[in-house]
N, C-alpha and C positions, 0 to 999 in steps of 0.2 A: 286327546286324539294323537296318536303318534304318527311318525312321518309316512309310514306305508299307509295308513288308512287315510291320510289326507291325500295322498297321491292317488289313491282308489277313488275316492270322492271326486277329485277333480276330473279324473278320465271319465266317470260314470256321467257327469254333468256333462262332458265335451261330447260323449257319444249321444247322449239324450237330446241335445239342443237341435241337431240336424233332423232328428226324426219329428221333433214338434213343428220345425218349420217346413216341413215336406207334407204337412196335413192341411187339407182345404179348411178355411176358418172364415166365419162370418165378422164382419164389423158392424156393431150397433144392432139396433132391433129392427124389425120389418116396419116399413112405411105403410101409410093408409091407403096408398094407390097401387094396386096389385102386388102388395107385400113387398114393395121395393127394398133391396138390401145389397150392400156391397159384399163381395166374396172375395177372398185372397186364394190364389190357387198355385200350387208349386208348378215351375216350368221344367218339364221333363227332359228338355233339350238344351238348357241353359242353367247349369248347376248354380244354385244360389238365388236365382231370379224368381220372382212370383208375377203372376198375370193377375190383373184386377178384372173383374167382372160385376157389372150391376145386374142383378138377377130379379126377374119379376114372376110372379106365381099365381096361377089360378086359385080358387078357394080349395080346401081339402088337403089332405096329406099325400095324395100322389100313390104311386110313382106316376108321373107325367112324361110325355115325350118332350125333347128339348129342341128349342131353336137357339142357336148360337148366331149372333149378329155381330159384324164388325164394320168398321167407319171408314170414311174417305180420309184423305190427306189434305188439309188446308194449306195454302200458301202463306199463312199466317201463322208462325210457330206458336204464338200465345194461344190461338184457337185450338190448335191440336193438343194442348195442354189443359184444355178446361176439363173440369171433373165430370161433366155430363156430355162430353164429346161422343157424337153418334148416337145419342138417345133420341129417337123420334116417338113421341108418345102416341101418336096415331097408329104407327106400325106395331109398337109394343102391345097396344090394345087389341089390335087385329088378330095377333097370334094368342094372346092370353085368353081372348074370349072364345077361340077354338080349342082351348084345352092344353096349350103348350105353357111350359116353363120357358121363359125368354131370358137369355143372358147376352148383355150387350158386353163385348170382349174389347177392352182397350189394350192394343198391341203394345210390344215394346217401344218405349219413346213417347207414349201418347197417354193423355188423360191420367187416371188414377194408377196406372202403371208406371209411368215416366221413364226415367233413366235414357239411355242411348238408343236411338232406333237400329232395328236390325237389318234394314232394307236399303242401305245408301249405295248409290254407285255413281260413277262419273260417266258423262257422254262419251268420253274417249273409250270407255269399255263397258257399253250397255249390257245388262243382263236381267231382263225383266222377269224371266223365270225364277232365277235365284232369289230375287227381292219378293216375288209371290211366294215361293217356298219357305222363305224365313218367316213371312207373315202366317202362313199356314201352320207352321210349327207352334205359333202362339195360340191359333184355333185348337190344334189337336191337344195341346197342355190343358187348355180350358175344358175341352170335351173330356179329357182323361180325369180331370178332377172332380167335375160335375156329375157324371154319370157314376160316380161313387157314392153319391149322397142318396139318402133313402127317398126322397121326393122326385128323384129323376130317373126315368127309364134308362137301362143300359143299352138300349138300342133304338133305331128309328130317329137319329139325330138328323136335323136339317141345318145346314150352315148357310147364312144368308149374309151378302156384303155388298157395299154400294162403292163405286169408283175403285181406289185401290183396295178397298175391303172386298169388292166383287172380284177382283183379280185374286186376292186370297183365298176366297171360296173356291175359284176355279183351281187354284193351285192344290187346295186341300183335296179335291177330287182325284188328283194323280197319287195321293198317299194310300187311297182305298183303305181308309180306316174301318175297322170292323164295326164300329158303333154308328157310323155315318151312312144314312140311307141315300140323301141326295144333297146337292149344293145348289143355290141359286145366286146369280151374279146378276146385279143390277148396274149396267153401265161400266163394267169393270175393265180395268187396264191399267197401264202406267205411262205417264207422259215423259218418263226419262229427264225429268227436270234437274239440270245438274246443280249440285250445291255450290259449285265454284262459279257458274256464269249465270244461273237461272234460266238457261234456255231450254227449250222443248226439244227433244231428239229421240230418233230411233223408234218412231212409231211403226214402221215397217217390221221392225224386229218382233213386234206381237203376233204377227202372223207365222213366223218361224216357231215362237214359243208355244203357240196355240196348238200348232201340229206336234210339237213335242210332247204337250201335255196330253193330246188326244191319243197318242201312241201308247200311253202308260195308264191313263183314267180308265176305269171301271165302274166308278160310281155314277148314277144318272145325274145330268146337270141341265138346268135351266137357265139360259142366258136371256136377259131381257135389255134391249137396246132401243133407242128412238131414232127416228130419222133426222131429228134436229139436235142431236147430242153435239155440243160444242167442243167437247174433249175427244171423243171418238166418232169420227164421221162413218156414215152408213157404208160407204165403199170399203173401208178399212175392217169394220166389224163383221160384213158379210165374208169378207176373205178369211178373216179369223175363225169364223164358224165352219166354213168350208174346210179349211185346213185341220181343224179339230176332228170333224166327222170323217174326212177321208182317211186319216190316220187310226182310225177305230173308236173314237171316243162316242159315248151315248150322250147325244146332246138335243135337247129341245131348244132351237133358237128361233126368238121372237123379234123381229124388227117392227117396232110400233110405230103409229102415226106420229107426226110432230106433237110434242106437249110444251105448252107454255113458251117462254122465250128460248128456253134451253132445256132439252128433255134429259140432260144429265141430272137434273133435280127431280126426276119422276118418283124416287123413294122418299126423299126429305119432304116433298109437297104433300100435304094431306089431300089435296086435290087428285092426286095419282092413284088413290084406292080403286076407283071404278075400272081403271085402265088394268092395273096389275093384279088386282085382287082375284078376279075369276081364273087367271091363268095360274096364279101361285097356288090357289085352293085346289084346282085339278092336279097339280103336280104333287102337292103333300098328301093328298088322299091316298095315293099309291102306298104310303108307308105308314098308315095309320093301323 
């Protein structure tokens, strides 16, 4: 092989490698329960990064509508890195039994995605919306990758999140993604917990940022909070919802009766299904 041929081969391999990295790819075979399988998806807003999603499927080849789910943030960094972070089997089964492909998306810095988190900020300069939007970019990347697969419908996507994941779903509504039909926020928000001091701060800024979201969001949203949410109290979440609606956002806000010791656990607790199930079913039926 002469020098020119060798150079051309090196260039061809260099050009080809990114293309391969930018294709969604499964890891391993499907599991026995709901065909569980990890997928690696290119991040269209963070070059060179991939997003991991744990995908569950009903029987058959599809295409089926997609639910993307995303997780809370634990105060324990080790728990945030767990490979099944945010996988709630009872929630997955509820959606799969209704014919949805479910993808539990690990945002940057969490679970199987790993790396650095994209949504840090200090209490001296709180910006809850920017943090939510960084997380929403991870959801959008997962949606773009998954809706290109043959077993997933290209429209009618529903985004679901809990706690910081709920805030990410709320922020995704601002993007008005063409594939996304609706977003569901379970107890969503950010507590402004500073990495420097561990303090909780700037909860009132959530009202300002909800107003900002409502001004731009045109994707239908369902927000579910409880009267005894220990992270986001009812007087705060009412004001958030009022600000969102007053700014023009399309919102179904449900402030539910106290649930257990801390209503923030409504989604992770299997006993919450009778509470949220009928409300979510009514909401998603609009998009089938």
